[in-house]
N, C-alpha and C positions, 0 to 999 in steps of 0.2 A: 617205683613211683607210685604212689597213690594219690589221684588227682580228683577234685570235686570239680565240675564243669556245669558253671551257670551261664547259659546263653541270654541274652535280654534283646527286646525290642519294643517300641512303641506301641501300644494297643491299636493305632489309627493304622499302622504300617501293614500292608498285606501280609498275613499270616504265611503264607506260603514262602515269601521271600525270607523271612526272619527264621524259618525252619530249614530251608535251604541251605542257607549262609552259615547257621550254627552246624549243621550237620558236615558241612565241608569242613569246618575248623576241628571239629571233633576226631573227624576221620584222621586229619593229619597229625593230629595226638596220639590216636591209637595205634599209630605205624610204630611208634617208640617201644611199646610192648608194656606200656604202664596201664596200670589198673586205673579206669576212669569211671567216675560216677555222674552221669550227665542229667541234667535237668534243663529242658528248654521247650517252647519259648517262656520266658517269663515276662510278662508285659506290666504296664501301670495301670491295669486295671481298676474300677473305683472301689470295687469290694475288698481288693487285694488278695482274691483268690489264689492266683499265680505266685505272688511272693510267700504266701502263708504255705501253699505247698511245697515250694523250694526249703523253705526253712525245716520244715517236718521232714522232708527226703534226706537233706544232707546231716541232719540230728543224729542221726543213728548210724553214720557212715565214719568208717576209720581213714581219715585223709592227711596228707601233709602239705598239699595246699590248693588252694581256692582258685580256681581261674574265672574270673568275672568278662566273658565274652560279649562285648557290645556289638551286636549285628544291626544297629541303627538308633538312632536318636531315643533316649530314654530318658524320662526326667529323673533326676539325683535320687530321690527319695527311694524309687522302688530297688534302686542297686544296694544304697545304704542300709535299708531293712533287712536285706539278706546278708549283705557282708557284716552288719553288726552283731550279729549272731555268732559270728566266729572271728571275731577281731584277734583273737590270740593266734590265727592260723597267717602263715606267709600267703601274698596274694600277687595274681598278676590282672592287672588291668589291661586287657586285649581289646584293642578297637579294630574290628575288621573293616574294608572298604567296599567301595562301590565296583562298578564295572564300565566299560565300553560298549556302547549298542549302537551301529547305524552312525559311526564317526561322531557320538556325543557321550558323555558321561551321566550314568544312572547313579544315583546316591541316594543312601538311606539316610544319609547324615551320622554315619557312626562316628566320626571324630567331632561331632556337636556333643553328643554322648560323652566319649573320653576326656574331653578339655573341661566339662562342666563336672567332671568327678575327679579329676588328678588331685589339685589343690584341696579338695575336700576330702579327699582320703589320706593326704599329707598331714592337714591339719588336725584330723581324729587321730592320728598316731597310728596308722597300718604300715606294716612292714610289706612294702608290695614294689613291683617293677611295673613299669607304663610301657607298654608295646603298642604300636601303630603299624597296621599294614597298608600298602600304596598300591595304588590301581598300576596295572602292567608290571610289578615289581615281584618277586617270588615272596611269599608269606614269610613273615619273621616269626612262625613256629618254633624254629630252633633256639630263640631267644624266651620263647614262652616254657619249654622246655628245660633250658639252662636252668632258669630260676625256679624250675619244680624239682629238679634234681637236686640243687642246692638246699630246697626245702626239705628234700627227702633225707639229705645226708646231716641236715640240722636236727631233724627229728631222731635219727639214730644214734647221735653223738649226745644227747639227751640222756640214754640209758647206757652210755657207753661205760667199759671198766677198762682201767688200765693198770698193769702191775708193775710194780717199781720192788727190785731185790735190794733191800737196803736204802740208804737215801743220802743225798748231798755227797757224791762221789767227791774225793780231793777237796773237799770243804768249797765248791764253786759256788759262786751267787746266783750266775744266769741261769742255771738249771733247776731252781726251786720252783715251787708254786705255792698258790695262796688258795685253799681248798673251798670257802665259801665262795669266793667271788668267782671261781673256777666254775663251780657247781650253778651258781645263779646266772651267768651270762652264756656259759657255752654247753656246761651239761656234764661233760666225764666225771666220773669218780675216780680217784687215782687211790689204789690201796697199795700198801707196803707188807713185805713180808720179809723173814728173816733167810740170810744165805743158810743157816742152820735147815731150815727144812728143804732146800734143795739138797743138801749134802746127805739128810737122813733117808730121803727117798732114793737117792740115787746108789745107796747101800744095797736097795732091795732090788734093784734092776739085774736081771737075769742076761747069761751069756748068750740065751737065745734071741732075746731083745735087742742086745747089741748088735749081732750077728746079722739079724734083719736088715738093720740100719745100714752096716757095713755093704752087703750084698746088694742092695736095691738103690743107695745113694752114692757112699764114697766110692764104688767100684765106677763109677761114670765121672769122679774127678780125675782130671789129670795131675797127679803128684810128680812133681818137679826133680824131688828127692825121696828116698825111701824114708817113712817117717817112723817113729818109735810107737809100735803098736799098742802099747800100754797107755800111752798118752792119748792116742785116740779114741781108745775104748773108754778109758776114763771121760774124755769129752762126751762121747755118746751118751754115757750114763748121766751126766749131767743135762744133757738135752732132753732125755726121756723124762728126767725127774721135773723140769719146767714144764714139759709138755702134759704132764698130768694136773699141774696147778693151775696151767691157763685152761685146760679142758673143764676142770671144775669150777673155775669163776668167771670162765667167759671172756678172758681178757681180748681186747681188740689191739692192743701194744703191749709191749714189756720192754724194762731197760733193768740193767744189771750193775751193780756196785761195782767197777772194773777195775780201776788202780789200786784203791784202797780196801778192796774185796776180794774178787777172783784172786788177782795178781798177789796181792800183799799177802792174803791170809792163806788161799789154797795154792798160791806159785802155779796157778793156771790162767793161761791168758785165752779170753772166752771167745775169741773169732771163730772158732767152728761150730760154736754153741749157738751164736746168733746166725751163721750160715744155714743151719739145719732148721732153727725155728722160721727164718723166714723162706726158706725153700720147698720145705716139707709141709709146713702148718699156715704159711701165707699170713705170719703175724708179722706185722710192722715192729723193727726192732732199731734200738738207739742205743750206744753205751753210755756210762757214767752217769746214771740217775737222770738225765735228760728228760724233766717231767712235761713240760710244755714242748719240747721236740716230740714226743711221745704224741701229744694232743695234735700236734701239727699234723705227725703222719696219719693219725686215725682220721682227721676230717680231709687230708688230701685223698687216702684210700677211699674213704667213701664217695667223695665228688668224681675221682676219677677213674677208680678200679684198678688204678697201679698200686705197686707196693710201696711205693714213696720211701725212697731209699735216702740216708744222710750223707751228706758230705760235709769236711770241714776246711777251712782256709788256712794255706800254707805261704801263699806270697800273693802280694798286689802287684799288677804290672798297669801300665798305661791303658791297655786296651782291655783289661778284664783280671781276673782272678785263678789262681792255682787252688784247684778243689780235689782235695782227694780224703783218703783214709788210711789209717794206721793198723787196718785189721781186716776188714771184710766189706764185702758187696752183696747184696744178693743176686741170685742166678740170673733173675728177671732183667737187670739192668747190664749184663754181661754180652759184650761182643764176642762170640766163639765159644770156645768149652770153659767150663769151671777149672781154673787152674790155682792150684796150692802148694805151699812151700815149707817145711818144716823149718822154723827160723827162731833165733834167740835175739831179744833185745835188751841192752844192758846186762842188769843183774839178774833178769828173768829167765826162767827154764824155758825149753823150746816148746813152741806153739805152732797150731798148723795157722800159716798166714794166708790169706787170699791175694793172689797176685794176678788176677783175671785182667783183661783190659775191658774199659767201661765203653757202653755205647755212645756213639757222637750223635750229634743233631740239636735241635731246637730244645730248649727245656726251660720250666718254670722253676725257680728257687724263692722257697718264701720261708717264713719264720714267724710264728706266733710269738707274742712278747707283752709285757707290761711296761707302759711309760705313762709317768704321771698319773699313776693308780686307774689306768684305762688300759684295756686290751688293744692291742695293734696287730695288724699284719705288715709285715716288710716283706714286699714282693717284687721280684726283677725277672724278666725275661731274658734269656740270652741263648748262645749256642756254645754247646759243648765241644772242643776239638781235641786232637792227640795233644798231650802236653808236651811232648818228648820225653827224653830220660831226664829222671829227677828221683833223689832218694832223701830219705830222713836221716840225719845224721845218729849213730847211735847201734845201727844194726849191725850184726855181724857180717864182716866183708866175705865175698863180696855182696853188696848191699842189695836187697830186693827191690822190684820196681814196683811200688804199691800202686793200687787202682786210682785213677783219679783222671781229670779232664783240665783243660785250661777252658774257662768259660767265659768267652767274649760278650763285653757288656758295653751298651751305650755310653755311658759316664761312669767310670769306676769311682770318682771320688765323690760322687753322690751316693752311691751303694756303701761305700766305705764310712760316711758321714753317719748314714743311719743303721750300720749293720748292729744285729742285736746279741749276736752270740756265736761262738765258733762252729755249732753246729746248724747246718740249712737242709731244709728238707725238698729234694727234687723229683719233679714229673716229667715226663717227656711230651714235648708239644707245647703249644701257647696255651696255659690254663686260666690265663689271667681274668677272664671274662667270668667264668663259674665261681672261680675263689671271692672275686667281688661280690658275685650274687650271694655267696654264703654269707661273707662278712656283713651284706647290708642287713640279712636277715638277723644274724647274730649281734649287731650292733656295734662290729668292730672297725676300727679305723683303718683304711689302707693308708700305709706311708711308704 
């Protein structure tokens, strides 16, 4: 995170009080490890020396969010004159608080300053979060940092690139995107490349490169059955080819044309390719040219640092949903060792299928989508539990136990009424607050 910290206090308030309060607030932010550019005290002096000093100081700084720290009463104009120069930046309006002394409250009227500012900032169209501290209660610096982290993620996504090998697998509607609005509202650039490029690069991969992947990664996998090593080596060659493309073009996430591409034209289920990309490269992956699924992954990873795995829905129950995958999950969300099995589905040739157990626990499921020509985020917090035995019809018997969870929800019917796609992105823990912060900055409605 890169944060500009502007500390304000009225010119008639003892300067040592404003400085002390601002320094304490700054110290609580610095603990996060953020890069912070501080400027305080900024007063409403008649000649506006402090205001101009702050503007000039921040102008040549590269920061993601501006924290307007109100340490006491301050006329609105002094704060707005600074904020207006950076109106394109997300902001936090942070009101500090007084203290107790000999059984009495001592205040510098911090919330007189913030309450005078909140509506003004809203009327001016700033993207901001209002935070206020309370005497005797721990500071709400965590809320300040959450919004700043969301601002940092938003800045990251403005220049993010996502790779799509092919487009619109299975002619699906819900996986497409509209380039101009996506760039305008959220920022990522989605680049499409042909499967032929991967195939041509794979032909040049050496045996030594393939052996390195086998010796460092595949030897750690638990194979339930002996695989056809020719298929394994072919999959690794495809992975190395895609890694080259990702490294060259700096993709934050990638999707492949799965059913109508890898499986139909190459006869190769791409599960192990996705596994290697996620686990060795830390790249967000989702199958079937799911463009907005990739964008959701990129923003969740930027917000939480997690791999942002996908799950899709198989069954609805009164108390939740059966969410699993027909192919792979990243090692990050596996409970235990990576377990794989050579399997065949329908008319497809054998592929290496991930059959690992998925971690249980509280998780956040979300999905970016377009509704009525506006970007929306459907989000729900649930608890992932062991789904019991289940299988998808069509696998060669005995059918493999696919990775999955039963996600317990408070209101399954409400979730089903709003569901946006078969693919949802999960992150562990209740991450709803920081996702809401991101959506506030990006102008995305939470549904």
